[in-house]
C-alpha positions as CSV (number, residue, x, y, z in Angstrom):
1,X,5.9,-208.3,105.7
2,X,8.2,-207.8,108.6
3,X,11.5,-209.7,108.8
4,X,10.5,-211.5,112.0
5,X,7.0,-212.5,110.9
6,X,5.9,-216.2,111.1
7,X,3.0,-216.6,108.7
8,X,0.6,-219.6,108.2
9,X,1.0,-221.1,104.7
10,X,-2.1,-220.1,102.6
11,X,-2.8,-219.7,98.9
12,X,-3.1,-215.9,99.4
13,X,0.2,-215.6,101.3
14,X,1.9,-217.6,98.5
15,X,0.4,-215.5,95.7
16,X,1.5,-212.3,97.5
17,X,5.0,-213.5,98.1
18,X,5.4,-214.9,94.5
19,X,4.1,-211.7,92.9
20,X,6.4,-209.5,95.0
21,X,9.3,-211.8,94.0
22,X,8.4,-211.7,90.3
23,X,9.3,-208.0,90.3
24,X,12.9,-209.0,91.3
25,X,13.6,-210.9,88.1
26,X,13.1,-214.5,89.2
27,X,12.9,-217.0,86.4
28,X,9.5,-218.6,85.9
29,X,9.4,-222.3,85.1
30,X,6.5,-223.2,82.8
31,X,3.8,-225.6,84.0
32,X,4.4,-229.1,82.6
33,X,3.2,-232.6,83.2
34,X,0.4,-232.7,85.7
35,X,1.1,-229.2,87.2
36,X,-1.8,-226.8,87.0
37,X,0.3,-223.7,87.8
38,X,3.8,-222.5,86.9
39,X,6.7,-222.6,89.4
40,X,9.3,-220.0,90.1
41,X,12.9,-220.6,91.1
42,X,12.9,-219.8,94.8
43,X,16.0,-220.4,96.8
44,X,15.2,-220.8,100.5
45,X,15.9,-223.0,103.5
46,X,13.1,-225.5,104.2
47,X,12.8,-226.9,107.7
48,X,10.9,-230.2,107.9
49,X,9.4,-232.2,110.9
50,X,7.5,-235.5,111.0
51,X,3.8,-235.1,111.8
52,X,3.0,-235.4,115.5
53,X,6.8,-235.4,116.3
54,X,8.2,-234.0,119.5
55,X,10.1,-231.2,117.7
56,X,13.5,-232.7,118.3
57,X,13.6,-234.6,115.0
58,X,13.8,-232.3,112.0
59,X,15.6,-232.0,108.7
60,X,16.8,-229.2,106.5
61,X,16.4,-228.9,102.7
62,X,17.0,-226.3,100.0
63,X,14.0,-225.1,98.1
64,X,14.5,-225.2,94.3
65,X,11.2,-223.8,93.2
66,X,7.8,-222.7,94.6
67,X,4.3,-222.3,93.3
68,X,0.9,-221.7,95.0
69,X,0.4,-225.4,95.2
70,X,3.8,-226.8,96.3
71,X,7.5,-226.8,96.1
72,X,10.5,-228.7,94.9
73,X,13.4,-229.3,97.3
74,X,16.8,-231.0,97.6
75,X,17.6,-232.8,100.8
76,X,20.0,-235.4,102.2
77,X,17.1,-237.5,103.4
78,X,14.7,-239.5,101.1
79,X,11.0,-239.1,101.9
80,X,8.4,-241.8,101.1
81,X,5.6,-240.7,98.6
82,X,2.4,-239.7,100.4
83,X,4.2,-238.9,103.7
84,X,2.7,-235.9,105.4
85,X,5.2,-233.4,106.8
86,X,5.2,-230.1,108.7
87,X,7.3,-227.5,107.0
88,X,8.6,-224.0,107.4
89,X,10.0,-222.0,104.5
90,X,12.5,-219.4,105.8
91,X,12.8,-216.2,103.8
92,X,13.9,-212.7,104.8
93,X,10.4,-211.4,104.4
94,X,8.8,-214.0,106.6
95,X,8.8,-217.6,107.6
96,X,5.9,-219.5,106.2
97,X,4.7,-222.7,108.0
98,X,2.2,-225.4,107.2
99,X,1.7,-228.9,106.1
100,X,2.6,-230.7,102.9
101,X,2.5,-234.2,101.3
102,X,5.4,-235.8,99.5
103,X,4.4,-236.4,95.8
104,X,7.7,-237.7,94.5
105,X,11.3,-238.3,95.6
106,X,14.2,-239.1,93.3
107,X,17.8,-239.7,94.1
108,X,20.2,-237.3,92.3
109,X,23.9,-236.5,92.5
110,X,23.1,-233.6,94.8
111,X,20.8,-235.5,97.2
112,X,17.1,-236.3,97.0
113,X,14.8,-234.2,94.8
114,X,11.3,-234.2,96.4
115,X,8.1,-232.6,95.2
116,X,5.8,-231.5,98.0
117,X,2.1,-230.5,97.6
118,X,0.8,-228.0,100.2
119,X,-2.0,-229.1,102.4
120,X,-4.3,-226.1,103.0
121,X,-7.0,-225.9,105.6
122,X,-9.6,-224.7,103.1
């Protein structure tokens, strides 16, 4: 992928990115609890917007882990469970953009740890 690419978030794009990253010695986190797939540590900046917003309101978060179904992130802002968000995952290879739903949000010493499930068109 080119550095300046902006790519729609799809399962295939995520699989491709995660498999290319696996070669670079990223630690895989085993699937536990209700997770159907394993996660990988994946440091990245996440940009977040409310659905149907005007683009002026947005927040930043730090990605902790990523899978083909969702991501974990730390933010300064808490998000309500079941909130739909527009997101962009910024990486050197590309920026992935799409929609996600908040599945959990817990306050920690570092901020709010939230789990997002990707909303795919298919």
